[in-house]
C-alpha positions in Angstrom: -256.7 -175.3 37.9 -257.2 -172.4 40.9 -254.4 -170.5 43.4 -255.5 -173.5 46.3 -252.9 -175.7 43.4 -250.4 -172.7 44.4 -250.5 -172.6 48.4 -247.2 -172.6 49.0 -247.2 -168.6 47.5 -249.1 -166.2 49.7 -249.0 -163.1 47.9 -249.3 -161.7 44.6 -245.1 -160.8 44.5 -244.1 -163.7 45.4 -246.7 -164.9 42.6 -245.0 -162.7 40.1 -241.5 -164.2 41.4 -242.6 -167.4 40.6 -243.7 -166.9 36.6 -240.4 -165.1 36.6 -238.1 -168.2 37.3 -240.5 -171.0 36.2 -240.0 -168.2 32.4 -236.4 -168.6 33.2 -236.2 -172.1 33.8 -238.1 -173.3 31.0 -235.7 -170.9 28.5 -232.6 -172.1 29.7 -233.1 -175.6 28.8 -235.4 -176.9 32.1 -239.4 -177.6 32.2 -241.4 -175.9 33.8 -245.3 -176.4 35.1 -247.4 -175.3 32.1 -250.9 -175.5 33.7 -249.4 -172.7 36.6 -247.7 -170.8 34.4 -251.4 -170.2 32.4 -253.3 -169.9 35.5 -250.7 -166.7 36.5 -250.6 -165.6 33.2 -254.5 -165.3 33.0 -254.3 -164.3 36.5 -252.3 -160.9 36.5 -254.5 -160.4 33.1 -257.8 -160.8 34.5 -257.2 -158.1 37.3 -257.1 -153.9 36.9 -253.9 -152.9 38.8 -251.6 -155.3 36.9 -252.5 -156.4 33.2 -251.2 -153.4 31.8 -247.9 -154.4 33.3 -247.5 -158.0 31.4 -245.0 -157.8 29.1 -246.7 -158.2 25.4 -245.0 -161.7 24.8 -246.9 -163.1 27.7 -250.5 -161.8 26.2 -249.9 -163.3 22.6 -247.9 -166.7 24.2 -250.5 -168.5 25.9 -248.7 -171.8 26.8 -245.4 -172.7 27.5 -245.0 -174.8 24.8 -245.2 -170.5 22.7 -243.4 -169.2 24.8 -240.5 -171.8 23.9 -241.1 -170.5 20.0 -241.0 -167.2 20.8 -237.3 -167.1 23.3 -235.7 -169.8 21.4 -235.6 -167.6 18.2 -235.4 -163.9 19.7 -232.5 -165.0 21.8 -230.1 -167.9 20.9 -228.3 -167.8 24.7 -229.1 -168.5 28.1 -228.1 -164.8 29.2 -230.0 -162.6 26.7 -232.7 -164.5 28.0 -232.0 -164.5 31.4 -232.0 -160.9 31.2 -235.0 -160.2 28.6 -236.9 -162.3 31.1 -235.8 -160.2 33.9 -236.0 -156.8 32.3 -239.6 -157.3 31.1 -241.0 -158.6 34.8 -239.6 -155.7 36.5 -242.0 -153.2 36.4 -244.6 -155.5 37.9 -242.6 -157.2 39.9 -241.7 -153.3 41.4 -245.5 -152.3 41.3 -246.6 -155.4 43.2 -243.1 -155.5 45.8 -244.0 -151.3 46.4 -248.3 -150.9 46.6 -247.3 -147.7 45.8 -249.5 -147.6 43.1 -253.0 -147.1 42.7 -255.2 -148.5 39.8 -256.1 -145.8 37.7 -252.4 -144.7 37.4 -251.8 -146.2 34.1 -254.1 -144.8 32.1 -253.8 -141.7 33.7 -250.3 -142.0 32.9 -251.3 -143.2 29.0 -253.5 -140.6 28.5 -250.9 -137.8 29.2 -248.5 -139.6 27.0 -250.9 -139.2 24.0 -251.8 -135.4 25.4 -248.1 -134.5 23.4 -247.4 -132.5 26.1 -243.6 -134.5 26.6 -242.9 -132.6 30.0 -246.0 -133.3 31.3 -245.4 -137.1 31.1 -242.6 -137.0 32.5 -243.1 -134.7 35.8 -246.0 -137.3 36.1 -243.5 -139.8 36.1 -241.1 -138.2 38.6 -244.0 -137.4 40.7 -245.0 -141.4 40.9 -241.4 -141.9 41.5 -241.0 -139.6 45.0 -244.3 -139.7 46.5 -242.4 -141.7 49.4 -238.3 -140.4 48.9 -239.1 -137.3 47.8 -242.7 -136.0 49.5 -242.2 -132.3 49.2 -241.1 -132.8 45.7 -243.3 -134.9 45.5 -246.4 -132.4 45.9 -243.9 -130.1 44.0 -244.7 -131.7 41.1 -247.8 -132.4 41.1 -249.3 -129.0 40.9 -247.0 -128.2 37.5 -248.5 -131.0 36.5 -251.7 -129.3 36.4 -250.2 -126.5 35.4 -248.8 -128.1 32.3 -252.3 -129.3 31.5 -254.3 -126.4 31.9 -251.3 -124.7 30.1 -251.3 -126.4 27.0 -255.0 -126.6 26.9 -255.0 -122.8 26.7 -252.3 -122.5 24.3 -254.6 -125.5 21.7 -258.1 -123.1 22.4 -256.0 -119.8 22.0 -256.9 -118.1 25.7 -254.4 -115.4 26.8 -252.5 -115.9 30.0 -250.2 -114.4 31.7 -247.9 -116.9 32.0 -245.7 -115.5 34.5 -247.8 -114.3 36.9 -250.8 -116.6 36.6 -251.4 -118.6 39.8 -252.6 -122.1 39.0 -256.7 -121.4 40.8 -256.7 -118.9 37.6 -255.2 -121.0 35.6 -257.9 -123.8 36.0 -260.7 -121.5 35.8 -259.7 -120.4 32.4 -259.5 -124.2 32.0 -262.9 -125.2 32.8 -264.6 -121.8 31.3 -262.6 -123.0 27.9 -264.3 -126.8 28.1 -267.5 -125.7 29.3 -266.8 -127.0 33.7 -267.3 -123.8 35.1 -269.8 -124.3 38.0 -271.7 -121.3 36.6 -272.5 -122.6 32.7 -274.7 -125.1 34.2 -278.2 -124.8 35.6 -278.6 -128.3 37.6 -277.1 -128.1 41.2 -275.5 -131.8 41.4 -273.2 -130.9 38.2 -272.6 -127.7 39.8 -271.7 -128.7 43.1 -269.5 -131.6 41.4 -268.0 -129.1 39.5 -267.6 -126.2 42.4 -265.4 -129.3 44.1 -263.4 -129.7 40.9 -262.4 -126.0 41.7 -261.9 -126.5 45.4 -259.8 -129.7 44.9 -257.5 -127.8 42.8 -257.4 -124.5 44.8 -255.8 -127.6 47.3 -253.5 -128.5 45.5 -252.0 -124.9 44.9 -252.5 -123.6 48.9 -250.7 -127.9 50.1 -247.8 -127.2 47.7 -247.0 -123.2 48.8 -247.3 -124.8 52.9 -245.8 -128.1 52.0 -244.0 -128.6 48.9 -240.4 -127.3 48.2 -240.9 -124.9 46.0 -240.2 -122.1 48.9 -237.8 -121.8 51.4 -239.0 -123.5 55.3 -239.4 -121.3 57.9 -237.7 -122.9 61.6 -240.9 -124.5 62.7 -242.1 -125.8 58.6 -244.1 -128.3 58.5 -242.7 -132.1 56.9 -245.7 -133.6 54.4 -245.8 -137.8 55.3 -245.9 -139.6 52.4 -249.3 -140.0 52.4 -250.0 -136.1 51.8 -247.6 -137.0 48.7 -250.3 -140.0 47.5 -253.2 -137.5 47.9 -251.7 -134.5 45.8 -250.4 -136.5 43.4 -253.8 -139.2 42.7 -255.8 -135.9 43.2 -253.5 -134.0 40.6 -253.5 -137.1 38.2 -257.3 -137.5 38.1 -257.4 -133.9 37.6 -255.5 -134.1 34.9 -257.3 -137.0 33.0 -260.6 -135.8 33.4 -259.2 -131.8 32.0 -257.3 -134.1 29.4 -260.3 -135.5 28.2 -262.6 -133.6 28.6 -260.7 -130.7 25.9 -260.4 -134.1 23.5 -264.1 -134.9 23.9 -265.3 -130.9 22.6 -261.8 -131.4 20.1 -263.9 -134.7 18.3 
């Protein structure tokens, strides 16, 4: 079976909706198409940007017979089964509907969470939510993410800094030196160029926040950021946070 057998479905969002309806029908006395279920399950599990959004019970139940054994023992009433399926598939549906997430989003979120910094992970999740509805707020939070990661690493490494005065570029400079990521610590031109580019990104994020974020008062002719500006800031911030955390963990181990 392939996608052509579901030619009446045009988008991935519609495919996920069809999966939800198929499972709901099967869990409430109906009879779903097992071939369709197996194809859709595999389709989303093989997609790098959706596989982490597939519920664990869809991963483990490879056909509708296995799903039926799972759902009938988990919930006795139809209403409970419907609510469970809707809630469990909602993250996948929201992702496909908005198309605002980028492929690395899930890995970054997971690593930030494992970093044992609850506030960092909370800020990252909030920035992802705000990218479209509140671009200024998302840009400000993108800076907060990097500041929090740098401060946590410096604290762990025993490097002193003035938390009330130090700016993001200086924080990053101290952090990169502690992690051996400073351009001056390398002799290869390509590494110096890449690491220098990272410093430029961090400085740019700090300047973008001061220019377009919501942390300062605005003049009469202030520039309002578009969602694409917030998208850039949040994605760059997440990528840099991921890079710093993975380097810190590698050095620690």
